[in-house]
N, C-alpha and C positions, 0 to 999 in steps of 0.2 A: 318043432323046436320050442322049448319053453324059454322065454326071454329072462335074462337076468333082471333083478330089481335091486338097484343100488341106492343107498341112502346118502345123506350128506357126510356122514363120517367116512364112508369109503371114498367118496368123491374128493374130500379134502386131503385124504391120505395119498391120492393118486397124482396130485399136481402141486405146483408152486406158482406164486405170482409171476416169476420169471418165465415159466413155461407158458402160462396164459398169455403174457405179453407177446412172446414169440409167435404163438399160434394165431392170435388175433391179428398181429401185423401181417403175417403171411396170407391170411384170409382176406384182409382188406386189399392187399396188393392183387391177389387173384381176382377179386371182385372188380377192381378198377380196370383190369385187363379183359373183362368179360368171360372169365373162366369159372363162372358160377351160374347156378339157376336159382332164382329167388322170386317166387310169385308174390303178388301184392299181399300184405298181411291182412288178416281178419281182425276187426275191432268190435268189441262189445262194451257198452257203457251201462252202469247201474246207478243212476243218479240218486235214488233213494238211499243207497248205501254208500255213496261217494266212492264208487269202485269202478274199475275197468279191467278188461281182459284183452290180451293180444294172443293171436294164434299165428305163428310164423313157421314157414317151411323153407329149408335151404339145402343146397347141395353144391359142393366144390367139385368141378369137373374131374373125372377119373379117380375120385376117391371111393372107397368101398361102401360108404354109408351116407344116407341123408337123414335129416331129422325133422320131426314135427314137434314144435314147442308150444306149450301153454304157459303164459305168464300173467299173473294177476297183480293188481295193486288196489288195495282197499284202505283208504287213507284215514278212516276212523278207527282202524284196528288197534293202534297203540293205546288208545284210551281204554280199550277192553283187555289190555295186556297181551295182544296178539301181534305178530309181525305184520308189517304193511304188505309185504310181497310174499307170494307163494307161486308154485308152478311145478312143472315136470317137463322132461325132454324124452321123447320116444326116438330111439335110434333104430333105423330100418336099413336092411341091406339093399344097396343099389344094384345088386347082382341077382338076388333071388326074391326080393320083396318081403322077406321074413323079418319080423321084429326081433332084433338082437338084444335090446335092453331097454328098460325103463329107468331113467335116472330121476329118482324122486328127490330132486335137489332143492325143493322149497324156494325156488327162484334164485338159488346161489349162482348157477352158471350164467344166468342173465346179468346178475349183479357184477360178476367177474368180467364178462366180456364187455359190458358197458364201461366199467372202470378202466379196462385196458385200452379200449378204443379212445376214450376221452384223454387218458394220460399220453398215449402215443401221438394223437393229433395235437395236443397242447404243446408237447415237447418239440415236435417237428416244426410247428408254425410260429412259436414264440421266438423273440430275439434270443440269441445265445446267452446274453448276459441278463436276461429277465430273471428276477429272483423273488419278487413279491407276488404272492398268489392270493386271490380272493375266491371264496366259494360261497355261492348263494344256496341255502338249504342246510338242513341239520340232520338229515337221515343217513342211512347206511351208505348211499351212493356218494354223498358229500364226503364222508370219511374215507371211502375207498379211493375216490379221485385224488385226494390230497396225498394219501399214503403211497399210492402207486406212482404218481408223478414224482414224488420224492425219491423213488428208486431210480428215476431216469435223469434227474438233474438236482443241483443244490437249490434249496428254497430258504431264503432268509427270514421271511415273515409270512404268516398265514392270517388273513383277515376273514372272519366268519360272519356272514349276515343271515339271520334267520328271524322268523316271526315270533318264536318263543325265546324269551330271555334265558329261561332255565336250560333249554336244549342247546342254545348257542353257547352258554357257559360250559356245559358238560362236554360239548364237542371240542371246545378250546382246551379244556383240561386233558382230554384224550390225546390231542395233538402235542401238547406240552410234555406229556408223559413219554412221548416218542422222541423227544428232543427237538421238536419244532417250536418256534416262537410264534404262538397263536394268540389272538385276541379278538373280541367282538368288534364289529364295525357297522356303521350306518351304510345304507345302500349307496350313497354318493361316494363315500370314501372307498368302499369295496370296488365299485365300478372303475375307480381310478388306478387300480393295481396294474402291475406289468402283465399279469395273466389272470383271467377271470373264467371261472367255470360255474355254470348254472345247473342245478340238480333238483329242480322243483317240479311239481305237477301244476304249475301256475297256468291260468287261463288268460293272463295279460302280462305285458312286459314287467320284469322284476328290476330293471335298471333303466336309466335314461341314457340315450345315445350320446348326448353331450357331455356326460360324466366320464366317458371312456377316453383316456388320453391317447395322443399320438404315440405310436410305437407299441401299443398294447395288442394282446391277443385275447380273444373271447371264444370259448367253446360252450355251446348249448347242447345239453343232452336230455332235457326233460320233455321236449315237445315231440312225443311219440304217438299222438293221436290228433285228429283234426281240431278238436276243441281246445287244445293246449297251446300256449304261447309264452315264451320266456324272453326272447330278444326283440327289441323294437325294430320295425322296418328301417328306420333312419340309420341304425347302426350298419346295416348292409350297404346303404348308400355311401357311407364313409369308408367302407372297407376296400383296400387295394387287392385283397385276395380272399376269396370265399371258397371253402371246401365243404363238400357233402359226402356222407358215407354211401348214399344211394340217391342218384339224381332224381329219379321219379318219385321215390318215397318222400324225399325232402320237399319236392314240389307239391305233393299231394297233402302232406300233413306235418311238414316241418316248419321251422321259423323262416327258412329260405322261401318256402311257398307263400307265407304271409307277406314277406317283403316283395316278392314278385307281384302278387295281386295288388299290393299297395302302390306299385309303380316305383318302388325305391331301387330296384335292380331288375335285370333282365333274366329270362329263364335259361340263358346260355352263359351266365357269368360265373358259374361254379366250376371247380376242379375236383375230380375224385380224390378223396383224402388218401387213398392207397397209393396214388402216384407221388404224393408228397412225402410218403414214407420211404420211397426208394432212393432218394437223393436229397442233399441239403436244399432247403427252401431258400430261394433268392428273394429277399425282401429288404427294402430300405428300412433304416432304423426308425424312421418316423411313420411307417405304414401301420395301419390297423388291419388285422387279419381276423377272420371269423370262421369257425367250424360249426356246422349244423349236423348233428348225429341223431338219427332216428332209430338205429338198431337194425342190423342186417341179418337175415336168417342164415346166410352162409357162415357167419361167425359162430352162431350156435352150433351148426353142423360140425365145423372144424374143431371147436372146443370139446363138444361131446365125444367126437371120435378120438380125440387125443386122450381124454380121460378113460374111455373104454379100452383103448389100446394098452393102457397101463394096468387095468384091472382084469381084462380078459384077452390077453394077447393071442 
């Protein structure tokens, strides 16, 4: 059987943000209940090129396909006019072992499932009346996190903190064009928002724990390799509720793991984020909540299968 090769045009035609959100939500819940198979991811670093690569495998129990995904991030690419992220997803039959399709998605499905997971976790864990959102980072993922969270709840103000003044201004203009009230902010002001999402490849904390206000929620999505770190351990010490997308991954190379090794929290203090998506989260109005998301292969499998079902039923 010759596998299909599908490009980004076909993939975009096959789905919508709403379908991605539903698929990722269901996959996170399945993962929280142990209905997935997710081996540890493989990581490669390319220091001379400021790049990294993840290889992730995942399967949702009793579904017809599993996936093997390659996702790369080379952070000097924009200076050369190239996208930061690339990748592809190989969809394999879980019944025959035959390769059904190659999704030449250029990293698109990774970006979508990351945006969906971050938006879902932030919406579920933030106060119902939380309306001020801060995003750290100015790349594609920063844009997607804000846009997709805005599909789930009203957002009054968007604060953008980035290293580049030009990129920060451009992202604010893009948000304003969508009807969101966005403006640049310093790190301490951004950290004091009702909701905070960090979307950077940073190797050290991008905010100070003391700047996060009581009642706030923080989602970190950039720490997907052992050398990366966005959230300070002291923030986890202040948190009344900590959620992880995958307990073992977050211990190994997430911000949660950094906090555990620093003695700021224990290795049993987290709750699977999928469980928090099933029912309203009980939280005092003055509690700080934190989500650490490292990216789960089962989400890639679920989303790739959903796309393929539309294109090759």
